[in-house]
C-alpha positions in Angstrom: 17.8 -3.6 114.0 17.2 -6.4 116.3 17.2 -5.8 119.9 19.0 -8.3 122.0 17.3 -9.4 125.1 19.0 -10.2 128.4 17.8 -13.0 130.6 18.2 -12.4 134.3 20.3 -15.0 136.1 18.7 -16.7 139.0 20.4 -16.0 142.3 19.5 -19.4 143.6 21.4 -22.6 143.2 19.5 -24.7 140.9 22.0 -27.5 140.5 23.7 -28.5 143.8 25.4 -31.4 142.1 27.0 -29.3 139.4 30.6 -28.4 139.0 30.9 -26.3 142.0 31.4 -28.2 145.3 31.2 -26.2 148.5 32.4 -28.7 151.0 34.8 -27.7 153.5 38.0 -29.6 154.4 37.3 -29.0 158.1 34.9 -31.0 160.3 32.5 -28.7 162.2 30.6 -31.5 163.8 32.4 -31.1 167.0 31.7 -27.4 167.3 28.2 -27.1 166.0 25.1 -29.2 166.4 24.3 -29.3 162.9 26.4 -31.2 160.4 25.9 -29.1 157.2 27.7 -29.9 154.0 29.7 -26.9 152.5 30.4 -27.1 148.8 33.6 -25.8 147.4 35.3 -25.7 144.0 38.5 -26.9 145.6 39.3 -30.4 146.4 41.3 -31.3 149.6 43.1 -34.5 150.3 44.1 -35.7 153.7 47.8 -35.5 154.2 49.9 -36.4 157.2 53.0 -34.4 158.3 55.8 -36.4 159.8 58.4 -34.5 161.8 61.8 -36.2 162.2 63.0 -35.3 165.7 66.0 -37.7 165.7 68.2 -34.7 165.7 66.9 -33.6 169.1 68.1 -36.8 170.7 70.8 -35.5 173.2 72.2 -39.1 173.5 73.6 -38.9 170.1 75.4 -35.6 170.8 78.9 -36.4 172.1 81.4 -33.8 173.3 84.7 -34.0 171.8 87.4 -35.1 174.4 89.8 -32.2 173.5 87.1 -29.7 174.0 86.0 -31.2 177.2 89.5 -31.1 178.5 90.0 -27.5 177.6 86.8 -26.5 179.2 87.8 -28.2 182.5 91.2 -26.6 182.5 89.8 -23.2 181.8 87.3 -23.3 184.7 90.1 -24.8 187.0 92.5 -22.0 186.2 89.8 -19.3 186.7 89.1 -20.6 190.2 92.7 -20.9 191.0 93.4 -17.2 189.9 90.5 -16.1 192.1 91.9 -17.9 195.2 95.5 -16.7 194.7 94.7 -13.1 194.1 92.0 -12.8 196.8 94.5 -11.8 199.6 96.0 -9.0 197.3 92.7 -7.7 196.4 91.6 -7.4 200.1 95.0 -5.7 200.9 94.6 -3.2 198.2 90.9 -2.2 198.6 90.5 -2.7 202.4 92.1 0.1 204.3 92.5 0.6 208.1 91.8 4.0 209.4 93.3 5.0 212.8 91.6 7.0 215.4 93.7 10.0 214.6 92.7 10.0 210.9 89.6 10.5 208.8 88.9 9.7 205.1 87.1 12.0 202.7 85.5 9.8 200.0 84.4 10.7 196.5 82.2 8.1 194.7 81.8 8.8 191.1 82.6 12.4 191.9 79.9 12.7 194.6 81.1 13.6 198.1 80.3 10.7 200.7 80.1 10.9 204.5 83.4 11.1 206.2 84.9 7.7 207.1 86.8 6.4 210.1 88.1 5.2 212.4 88.0 1.4 211.5 88.3 -0.7 208.3 86.9 0.6 205.1 86.5 -0.9 201.7 87.0 1.1 198.6 85.7 0.4 195.1 88.3 0.3 192.4 88.0 2.9 189.5 84.9 4.3 191.3 86.1 5.8 194.4 88.6 8.6 195.0 89.6 9.2 198.6 92.1 11.3 200.6 93.3 10.5 204.1 93.4 13.5 206.6 95.5 13.6 209.8 93.7 15.2 212.7 96.9 15.7 214.9 98.4 19.1 215.5 101.1 20.1 213.0 103.7 22.7 213.1 106.0 24.6 210.7 108.6 27.5 211.0 108.9 30.7 209.1 112.6 31.4 208.8 113.8 34.8 210.2 114.0 37.6 207.7 115.0 41.3 208.1 112.3 43.7 208.2 112.3 47.5 208.2 110.0 49.2 210.8 108.1 52.3 210.5 110.8 54.3 212.3 113.5 53.0 210.2 114.6 50.3 212.6 115.7 47.0 211.3 114.6 43.7 213.0 115.0 40.1 212.0 111.8 38.3 212.7 110.6 34.6 212.3 107.7 32.6 213.8 106.5 29.2 214.7 103.0 28.2 213.8 100.9 25.4 215.2 97.7 24.4 213.7 95.2 21.6 213.3 92.4 20.6 211.0 88.9 21.5 212.4 86.8 20.5 209.4 87.8 17.5 207.4 85.6 18.0 204.5 86.6 21.8 204.0 90.3 21.1 204.2 90.0 18.8 201.3 87.4 20.6 199.1 88.1 24.3 199.7 91.9 24.3 199.4 94.6 22.8 197.4 98.2 22.3 198.8 97.0 23.2 202.3 100.5 23.3 204.1 102.0 25.6 201.5 99.2 27.9 201.2 99.0 28.3 205.1 102.8 28.9 205.2 102.6 31.6 202.5 99.6 33.3 204.1 101.2 33.3 207.6 104.5 34.8 206.3 102.6 37.5 204.4 100.5 38.4 207.4 103.5 38.6 209.8 105.4 40.9 207.5 102.6 43.3 207.0 101.8 43.3 210.8 105.4 43.8 212.1 106.2 46.6 209.5 103.6 48.7 210.8 105.0 48.9 214.2 108.0 50.8 215.6 111.0 48.9 217.0 110.2 49.9 220.5 106.5 48.8 220.1 107.6 45.5 218.6 110.0 44.7 221.6 107.3 45.8 224.1 104.2 44.2 222.6 105.6 41.1 220.9 103.2 38.7 222.6 100.3 41.0 221.8 101.2 41.1 218.1 101.5 37.4 218.0 98.0 37.1 219.5 96.6 39.5 217.0 98.3 37.7 214.2 96.9 34.5 215.3 93.2 35.9 215.4 93.6 37.4 212.0 94.8 34.2 210.5 92.1 32.2 212.1 89.6 34.5 210.5 91.1 34.1 207.1 91.5 30.2 207.2 88.2 29.4 208.8 86.8 28.5 205.3 89.7 26.2 204.9 88.7 24.0 207.8 91.8 24.9 209.7 92.5 26.5 213.1 95.9 27.9 214.4 96.3 27.0 218.0 99.6 29.1 218.7 101.9 31.5 217.1 105.4 32.3 218.6 107.3 35.3 217.2 
């Protein structure tokens, strides 16, 4: 049996002019002080890239006359619509608040400071507001027949005068303010008068009215209301 021998291959480049060429397509002379030749098996040819930028010439782009006319008319009518509707917009969203009124404003559901008096601007679809009158109001409870403790029958009605003492509470704490106050006044009057005798009612009518007023003011304090006078 013959043994085959292996000859080690030298790691050095014995033939620099052989098939392999290690030259690089780049010129490193500007970056390095030495100008070494790098051999490569690949061959590179110089090529030039020509970019045609004639399509970037804006002078060749001409707008269609029809398109230009439509664009001009669209802009013109937009400005015309803005000028014509401006007074109506100011009239709708600018409100004048008198000195006897206040406005409770909710912006995106959040309570804002009370507005007024003066001119106030409201934002459409964002603000929700309610006007509150600060002047004294009055309503009457029609007379109705009541049976007293001693069996006597009396026909009693009353006139109630009230005003708004807290604007925010009158909007946030009670709904249908007038009807709620009327119903509460009628119920309180009936319960108080029925616990008296006929003679006590005739003798202490003013005292009963004052006591009824104090009881109602205690009940409606959280509503932002205040009763100034009750006349039986």
